[in-house]
VOVOSE-155592 format. One line per 2 residues: number of its first residue (from 1); their letters; for each residue z, x, y of N, C-alpha, C. Coordinates in Angstrom, 1 decimal. Example, Ala and Ser with C-alpha at 12.3 -4.5 7.8 and 13.67 -1.06 7.14 Angstrom:
<rs>
1	as	7.8,13.2,-5.7,7.8,12.3,-4.5,7.8,13.2,-3.3 ~ 7.1,12.8,-2.2,7.1,13.7,-1.1,7.9,12.9,0.0 $
</rs>
This chain:
<rs>
1	mk	127.8,75.8,82.8,126.6,76.4,83.3,126.0,77.3,82.1 ~ 124.7,77.2,81.9,124.1,78.0,80.9,123.4,79.2,81.5 $
3	yr	123.5,80.3,80.9,122.9,81.5,81.3,121.8,81.9,80.4 ~ 120.6,82.3,80.9,119.5,82.7,80.1,119.7,84.2,79.7 $
5	rl	119.7,84.5,78.5,119.9,85.8,78.0,118.7,86.7,78.4 ~ 118.9,87.8,79.0,117.9,88.8,79.5,117.3,89.4,78.2 $
7	ri	116.0,89.3,78.2,115.3,89.9,77.0,114.2,90.8,77.6 ~ 114.2,92.1,77.3,113.2,93.0,77.8,112.3,93.3,76.6 $
9	aw	111.0,93.0,76.9,109.9,93.3,75.9,109.5,94.8,76.1 ~ 109.5,95.5,75.0,109.2,96.9,75.1,107.7,97.2,74.9 $
11	sa	106.9,96.2,74.6,105.4,96.4,74.6,104.8,95.1,75.0 ~ 103.5,95.2,75.3,102.7,94.0,75.7,102.6,93.0,74.6 $
13	dd	102.5,93.5,73.4,102.3,92.6,72.2,103.6,91.8,72.0 ~ 104.8,92.3,72.5,106.0,91.7,72.3,106.4,90.7,73.4 $
15	ad	105.5,90.6,74.4,105.9,89.8,75.6,105.1,88.5,75.5 ~ 105.9,87.4,75.8,105.3,86.1,75.9,104.7,85.9,77.3 $
17	gy	103.5,85.5,77.4,102.9,85.3,78.7,102.2,86.5,79.3 ~ 102.2,87.6,78.6,101.6,88.8,79.2,100.1,88.7,79.0 $
19	rs	99.4,89.0,80.1,97.9,89.1,80.1,97.5,90.4,80.9 ~ 96.7,91.2,80.3,96.3,92.4,81.0,95.7,92.2,82.3 $
21	as	96.1,93.0,83.3,95.5,92.9,84.7,94.4,93.9,84.9 ~ 94.0,94.6,83.9,93.0,95.7,84.1,91.7,95.2,84.6 $
23	gi	91.3,94.0,84.1,90.0,93.4,84.5,90.0,93.0,86.0 ~ 91.1,92.4,86.4,91.3,92.1,87.8,91.4,93.3,88.7 $
25	at	92.0,94.3,88.2,92.2,95.6,88.9,90.8,96.2,89.1 ~ 90.0,96.2,88.1,88.6,96.8,88.2,87.8,96.0,89.2 $
27	ca	87.9,94.7,89.1,87.1,93.8,90.0,87.5,94.1,91.5 ~ 88.8,94.1,91.7,89.3,94.4,93.1,88.9,95.8,93.6 $
29	sv	88.9,96.7,92.7,88.5,98.1,93.1,87.1,98.2,93.5 ~ 86.2,97.5,92.7,84.8,97.4,93.0,84.6,96.7,94.4 $
31	lf	85.3,95.7,94.7,85.2,95.0,95.9,85.6,95.9,97.1 ~ 86.7,96.7,96.9,87.2,97.5,97.9,86.2,98.7,98.2 $
33	ia	85.5,99.2,97.1,84.5,100.2,97.3,83.3,99.6,98.1 ~ 82.9,98.4,97.8,81.9,97.7,98.6,82.3,97.5,100.0 $
35	li	83.6,97.2,100.2,84.1,97.0,101.6,84.0,98.3,102.4 ~ 84.3,99.4,101.7,84.3,100.7,102.4,82.8,101.0,102.8 $
37	aa	81.9,100.7,101.9,80.5,100.9,102.2,80.1,100.1,103.4 ~ 80.5,98.8,103.4,80.2,97.9,104.5,80.9,98.4,105.8 $
39	dv	82.1,99.0,105.7,82.8,99.5,106.9,81.9,100.7,107.5 ~ 81.4,101.5,106.6,80.6,102.7,107.1,79.4,102.2,107.9 $
41	lv	78.7,101.1,107.4,77.5,100.6,108.0,77.9,100.0,109.4 ~ 79.1,99.3,109.4,79.6,98.7,110.7,79.9,99.8,111.7 $
43	lf	80.5,100.9,111.2,80.8,102.1,112.1,79.5,102.6,112.8 ~ 78.4,102.8,112.0,77.2,103.3,112.6,76.6,102.3,113.7 $
45	tl	76.7,101.0,113.4,76.2,100.0,114.3,77.1,100.0,115.6 ~ 78.4,100.1,115.4,79.3,100.2,116.6,79.0,101.4,117.4 $
47	ir	78.8,102.5,116.8,78.5,103.7,117.6,77.2,103.5,118.4 ~ 76.2,102.9,117.8,75.0,102.6,118.5,75.2,101.6,119.6 $
49	qi	76.0,100.6,119.4,76.4,99.6,120.4,77.1,100.3,121.6 ~ 78.0,101.1,121.3,78.7,101.8,122.4,77.8,102.7,123.2 $
51	qv	76.8,103.3,122.5,75.8,104.1,123.3,75.0,103.2,124.2 ~ 74.6,102.0,123.8,73.9,101.1,124.7,74.8,100.7,125.8 $
53	le	76.0,100.4,125.5,76.9,99.9,126.6,77.2,101.1,127.6 ~ 77.2,102.3,127.1,77.4,103.4,128.0,76.2,103.5,129.0 $
55	lw	75.0,103.2,128.5,73.9,103.2,129.4,74.1,102.2,130.5 ~ 74.5,101.0,130.1,74.8,100.0,131.2,75.9,100.4,132.1 $
57	rs	76.9,101.0,131.6,78.0,101.4,132.5,77.6,102.5,133.4 ~ 76.5,103.3,133.0,76.0,104.3,133.9,74.9,103.8,134.9 $
59	gi	74.6,102.5,134.8,73.6,102.0,135.7,72.2,102.1,135.2 ~ 72.0,102.4,133.9,70.7,102.5,133.3,70.4,101.2,132.6 $
61	sv	69.2,100.6,132.9,68.9,99.3,132.4,68.5,99.5,130.9 ~ 68.7,98.4,130.2,68.4,98.4,128.7,67.5,97.1,128.5 $
63	sa	66.4,97.3,127.8,65.5,96.2,127.6,66.1,95.1,126.8 ~ 65.6,93.9,126.9,66.1,92.7,126.2,65.8,92.9,124.7 $
65	gq	64.7,93.5,124.4,64.3,93.7,123.0,65.2,94.7,122.3 ~ 65.6,95.8,123.0,66.5,96.8,122.5,67.9,96.2,122.2 $
67	at	68.3,95.3,123.1,69.6,94.7,123.0,69.6,93.7,121.8 ~ 68.5,92.9,121.7,68.4,91.9,120.6,68.4,92.6,119.3 $
69	as	67.7,93.7,119.2,67.6,94.4,117.9,69.0,95.0,117.5 ~ 69.7,95.5,118.5,71.1,96.0,118.2,72.0,94.9,117.8 $
71	da	71.8,93.7,118.4,72.6,92.5,118.0,72.4,92.1,116.6 ~ 71.1,92.1,116.2,70.7,91.7,114.8,71.3,92.6,113.8 $
73	hq	71.3,93.9,114.0,71.9,94.8,113.0,73.4,94.6,113.0 ~ 74.0,94.4,114.2,75.5,94.3,114.3,76.0,93.0,113.6 $
75	is	75.3,91.9,113.8,75.7,90.6,113.2,75.5,90.7,111.7 ~ 74.4,91.3,111.2,74.2,91.3,109.7,75.3,92.2,109.0 $
77	fa	75.5,93.4,109.6,76.5,94.2,108.9,77.9,93.7,109.1 ~ 78.2,93.1,110.2,79.6,92.6,110.5,79.8,91.4,109.5 $
79	ai	78.8,90.6,109.2,79.0,89.5,108.3,79.2,90.0,106.9 ~ 78.5,91.0,106.5,78.7,91.6,105.2,80.1,92.2,105.1 $
81	da	80.5,92.9,106.1,81.9,93.5,106.2,83.0,92.4,106.1 ~ 82.8,91.3,106.8,83.8,90.2,106.8,83.8,89.6,105.4 $
83	if	82.7,89.4,104.7,82.7,88.7,103.4,83.4,89.6,102.4 ~ 83.1,90.9,102.4,83.7,91.8,101.4,85.2,92.0,101.8 $
85	gi	85.5,91.9,103.1,86.9,92.0,103.4,87.8,90.8,102.9 ~ 87.2,89.6,102.9,87.9,88.5,102.4,87.9,88.6,100.8 $
87	as	86.8,88.9,100.2,86.8,89.0,98.8,87.7,90.0,98.2 ~ 87.8,91.2,98.9,88.6,92.3,98.4,90.1,91.9,98.5 $
89	ti	90.4,91.2,99.6,91.8,90.8,99.8,92.2,89.8,98.8 ~ 91.3,88.8,98.4,91.6,87.9,97.4,91.8,88.6,96.0 $
91	gl	90.9,89.6,95.8,91.1,90.4,94.6,92.4,91.1,94.5 ~ 92.9,91.7,95.6,94.2,92.3,95.7,95.3,91.3,95.4 $
93	lv	95.2,90.2,96.0,96.3,89.2,95.8,96.4,88.6,94.4 ~ 95.2,88.4,93.8,95.2,87.9,92.4,95.8,89.0,91.5 $
95	wi	95.4,90.3,91.8,96.0,91.3,91.0,97.5,91.4,91.1 ~ 98.0,91.3,92.3,99.5,91.4,92.6,100.1,90.2,91.8 $
97	yr	99.6,89.0,91.9,100.1,87.9,91.2,100.2,88.1,89.7 ~ 99.1,88.6,89.1,99.1,88.8,87.7,100.0,89.9,87.3 $
99	ay	100.1,91.0,88.1,101.0,92.1,87.8,102.5,91.7,87.8 ~ 102.8,90.8,88.8,104.2,90.3,88.8,104.5,89.4,87.7 $
101	rn	103.5,88.6,87.3,103.6,87.7,86.1,103.9,88.6,84.9 ~ 103.2,89.7,84.8,103.4,90.6,83.6,104.8,91.2,83.6 $
103	ch	105.3,91.5,84.8,106.7,92.1,84.9,107.7,91.1,84.4 ~ 107.5,89.8,84.8,108.4,88.8,84.3,108.2,88.6,82.8 $
105	al	107.0,88.6,82.3,106.7,88.5,80.9,107.4,89.6,80.1 ~ 107.4,90.8,80.6,108.0,91.9,80.0,109.6,91.9,80.1 $
107	gv	110.1,91.0,80.9,111.5,90.9,81.1,112.1,91.9,82.0 ~ 111.3,92.4,83.0,111.9,93.3,84.0,112.8,92.6,84.9 $
109	pd	114.1,93.0,85.0,115.1,92.2,85.8,114.9,92.4,87.3 ~ 115.3,91.3,88.0,115.5,91.4,89.5,114.2,91.6,90.2 $
111	vn	113.1,91.1,89.8,111.9,91.3,90.6,111.5,89.9,91.2 ~ 110.8,90.0,92.3,110.5,88.7,93.0,109.5,87.9,92.2 $
113	sp	109.4,86.6,92.6,108.5,85.7,91.9,107.0,86.1,92.4 ~ 106.1,85.8,91.5,104.7,86.1,91.8,104.2,85.4,93.0 $
115	gl	104.5,84.1,93.2,104.1,83.3,94.3,104.6,83.8,95.6 ~ 105.9,84.1,95.7,106.5,84.6,96.9,105.9,85.9,97.3 $
117	sv	105.7,86.8,96.3,105.1,88.1,96.6,103.7,88.0,97.3 ~ 102.9,87.0,96.9,101.6,86.8,97.5,101.8,86.1,98.9 $
119	aw	102.7,85.2,99.0,102.9,84.4,100.2,103.2,85.3,101.4 ~ 103.9,86.4,101.2,104.3,87.3,102.3,103.1,87.8,103.0 $
121	ff	102.0,87.9,102.4,100.8,88.4,103.0,100.2,87.4,104.1 ~ 100.7,86.2,104.1,100.1,85.2,105.0,101.1,84.8,106.1 $
123	ip	102.3,85.4,106.1,103.3,85.0,107.1,103.1,86.0,108.3 ~ 102.8,85.5,109.5,102.6,86.3,110.7,103.8,87.2,110.9 $
125	aa	103.6,88.4,111.4,104.6,89.4,111.7,105.2,90.0,110.4 ~ 105.7,89.2,109.5,106.2,89.6,108.2,105.1,90.4,107.4 $
127	nl	103.8,89.9,107.6,102.8,90.6,106.8,102.4,92.0,107.2 ~ 103.1,92.4,108.3,103.0,93.8,108.7,104.0,94.7,107.9 $
129	fv	105.1,94.2,107.5,106.1,95.0,106.9,106.3,94.7,105.4 ~ 106.4,93.4,105.0,106.9,93.0,103.7,105.9,93.4,102.6 $
131	py	104.5,93.4,102.8,103.7,93.9,101.8,104.0,95.3,101.2 ~ 104.5,96.2,102.1,104.9,97.5,101.6,106.1,97.3,100.6 $
133	fv	107.0,96.5,100.9,108.2,96.3,99.9,107.7,95.6,98.7 ~ 106.7,94.7,98.8,106.2,94.0,97.6,105.5,95.0,96.7 $
135	lr	104.7,95.9,97.2,104.0,96.8,96.4,104.9,98.0,95.9 ~ 105.9,98.3,96.7,106.8,99.3,96.3,107.6,98.8,95.1 $
137	el	108.0,97.5,95.1,108.8,96.9,94.0,107.9,96.8,92.8 ~ 106.6,96.5,93.0,105.7,96.3,91.9,105.4,97.7,91.2 $
139	wk	105.3,98.7,92.1,105.1,100.1,91.6,106.2,100.5,90.7 ~ 107.4,100.3,91.2,108.6,100.7,90.5,108.8,99.9,89.2 $
141	as	108.7,98.6,89.3,109.0,97.7,88.2,108.0,97.9,87.0 ~ 106.7,98.4,87.4,105.7,98.5,86.4,105.6,100.0,85.9 $
143	tp	106.5,100.9,86.3,106.5,102.2,85.9,106.8,102.3,84.4 ~ 105.9,102.9,83.6,106.2,103.0,82.1,107.5,103.7,81.8 $
145	ga	108.3,103.1,81.0,109.6,103.8,80.5,110.7,103.6,81.5 ~ 110.5,102.9,82.6,111.6,102.8,83.6,112.7,101.8,83.1 $
147	ga	112.2,100.7,82.4,113.1,99.7,81.8,114.0,99.1,82.9 ~ 115.3,98.8,82.6,116.2,98.1,83.5,116.6,99.0,84.7 $
149	dw	116.3,100.3,84.6,116.6,101.2,85.7,115.4,101.4,86.6 ~ 114.5,100.5,86.7,113.3,100.6,87.5,113.5,100.8,89.0 $
151	qn	114.6,100.3,89.5,114.9,100.4,91.0,115.1,101.8,91.4 ~ 115.5,102.7,90.5,115.7,104.1,90.9,114.4,105.0,90.8 $
153	vr	113.3,104.4,90.5,112.0,105.1,90.4,111.6,105.5,91.8 ~ 111.2,106.8,91.9,110.8,107.3,93.2,109.5,106.6,93.8 $
155	tp	109.5,106.3,95.1,108.4,105.8,95.8,107.4,106.9,96.1 ~ 106.2,106.8,95.7,105.2,107.8,96.0,104.8,107.8,97.5 $
157	wl	104.4,109.0,98.0,103.9,109.1,99.4,102.6,108.3,99.6 ~ 101.8,108.2,98.6,100.6,107.5,98.7,100.8,106.1,99.2 $
159	lv	101.8,105.4,98.6,102.1,104.1,99.0,102.6,104.0,100.5 ~ 103.4,105.0,100.9,103.9,105.1,102.3,102.7,105.2,103.2 $
161	ww	101.7,106.1,102.9,100.6,106.3,103.8,99.7,105.0,103.8 ~ 99.6,104.3,102.7,98.9,103.1,102.7,99.5,102.1,103.6 $
163	wi	100.8,102.0,103.6,101.5,101.0,104.5,101.3,101.4,106.0 ~ 101.3,102.7,106.3,101.1,103.2,107.7,99.8,102.7,108.2 $
165	tw	98.7,102.9,107.4,97.4,102.4,107.8,97.3,100.9,107.9 ~ 98.0,100.2,106.9,98.0,98.8,106.9,98.7,98.2,108.1 $
167	fa	99.8,98.8,108.5,100.5,98.4,109.7,99.7,98.7,111.0 ~ 99.1,99.9,111.1,98.3,100.2,112.2,97.1,99.3,112.4 $
169	rg	96.5,98.9,111.3,95.3,98.0,111.3,95.8,96.6,111.8 ~ 96.9,96.2,111.3,97.4,94.9,111.8,97.8,94.9,113.2 $
171	vv	98.3,96.0,113.8,98.6,96.1,115.2,97.4,96.1,116.1 ~ 96.3,96.8,115.6,95.1,96.9,116.4,94.5,95.5,116.6 $
173	qy	94.4,94.7,115.6,94.0,93.3,115.7,92.6,93.1,116.2 ~ 91.7,93.8,115.7,90.3,93.6,116.1,89.5,93.2,114.8 $
175	sp	88.7,92.1,115.0,88.0,91.6,113.8,86.5,91.4,114.1 ~ 85.7,91.6,113.1,84.2,91.5,113.3,83.8,90.0,113.5 $
177	wa	84.7,89.1,113.4,84.3,87.7,113.5,83.7,87.3,114.9 ~ 84.1,88.0,115.9,83.6,87.7,117.2,82.1,88.1,117.3 $
179	iv	81.7,89.1,116.5,80.3,89.5,116.5,79.5,88.5,115.6 ~ 80.1,88.2,114.4,79.5,87.3,113.5,79.2,85.9,114.1 $
181	cg	80.1,85.5,114.9,80.0,84.1,115.5,79.1,84.2,116.8 ~ 78.6,85.4,117.2,77.8,85.5,118.3,78.4,85.4,119.7 $
183	el	79.8,85.6,119.7,80.5,85.6,121.0,80.2,86.8,121.8 ~ 80.0,87.9,121.2,79.7,89.2,121.9,78.4,89.8,121.5 $
185	ql	77.4,89.5,122.3,76.0,90.0,122.0,75.5,90.8,123.2 ~ 74.9,91.9,122.9,74.3,92.8,124.0,73.2,92.0,124.8 $
187	sq	72.5,91.2,124.1,71.4,90.4,124.7,71.9,89.6,125.9 ~ 73.2,89.2,125.9,73.7,88.4,127.0,73.7,89.2,128.3 $
189	na	74.0,90.5,128.2,74.0,91.3,129.3,72.5,91.5,129.8 ~ 71.6,91.6,128.9,70.2,91.8,129.3,69.6,90.6,130.1 $
191	is	70.2,89.4,129.8,69.6,88.2,130.4,70.4,87.8,131.7 ~ 71.7,87.8,131.6,72.5,87.3,132.7,73.2,88.4,133.5 $
193	gp	73.0,89.7,133.2,73.6,90.8,133.9,74.8,91.3,133.2 ~ 75.2,92.6,133.5,76.2,93.3,132.7,77.6,92.9,133.1 $
195	yl	77.9,91.7,133.3,79.3,91.3,133.7,80.3,91.4,132.6 ~ 79.8,91.4,131.3,80.6,91.5,130.1,80.7,92.9,129.6 $
197	vg	80.0,93.9,130.2,79.9,95.2,129.6,81.2,95.8,129.4 ~ 82.1,95.7,130.4,83.5,96.4,130.2,84.2,95.8,129.0 $
199	yq	84.2,94.5,128.9,84.9,93.9,127.8,84.3,94.2,126.5 ~ 83.0,94.2,126.4,82.3,94.5,125.2,82.5,96.0,124.8 $
201	we	82.5,96.9,125.8,82.8,98.3,125.5,84.2,98.5,124.9 ~ 85.2,97.8,125.5,86.6,97.9,125.0,86.6,97.3,123.6 $
203	fa	86.0,96.2,123.4,86.0,95.5,122.0,85.4,96.4,121.0 ~ 84.2,97.1,121.3,83.5,97.9,120.4,84.4,99.1,120.0 $
205	wg	85.1,99.7,120.9,86.0,100.8,120.6,87.2,100.4,119.8 ~ 87.7,99.2,120.1,88.8,98.6,119.3,88.5,98.3,117.9 $
207	ll	87.3,97.7,117.7,86.8,97.4,116.3,86.5,98.7,115.6 ~ 86.0,99.7,116.3,85.7,101.0,115.7,86.9,101.6,115.1 $
209	la	88.0,101.6,115.9,89.3,102.1,115.4,89.8,101.3,114.2 ~ 89.7,100.0,114.3,90.2,99.1,113.2,89.4,99.4,111.9 $
211	ev	88.1,99.6,112.0,87.3,99.9,110.8,87.6,101.2,110.2 ~ 87.9,102.2,111.0,88.4,103.5,110.5,89.7,103.4,109.8 $
213	l	90.6,102.6,110.3,91.9,102.4,109.7,91.7,101.6,108.3 $
</rs>
């Protein structure tokens, strides 16, 4: 049996296959900033939708025009939010893949493969827990000067709090797609009666919580 000799590169210039991930990181950061802005817009439209639903729950009628206008804003902003949500997630995963490739190029021992690290984000249930361990490993392995002793690097609290919100968002499981697809529209209540008001009110509050997280 042949064993590959471990070779640690001490600089990027000394590493075969190393490619800077800074451009990908910048792109992903811009996408997440855009996502935050879209989230804020969705929050305002959700608050307005909840106010309209509260009127229905109180027995106060709402005009079809008012409901339709609220739906138009909600669908537009929810679509923007969903698009930036997908784009920012892709940016994050591309960055994780590249950062892991660089760890291997630099010869950091005992780190997961880039493909497996990304695949964990798509496995149901596991994607609530394993992404924390993936990013914790990446944080430690890429710490400057850690070398072969990277596993003893301290995990920052910032990463822990990120995982807490990631987990909570995954548990809440509310998505704007129901609004984008037109499954939940206030105009339905104005035409056929408020039989969906209770469900829409619950969904609006659930999505509001998810967007905050």
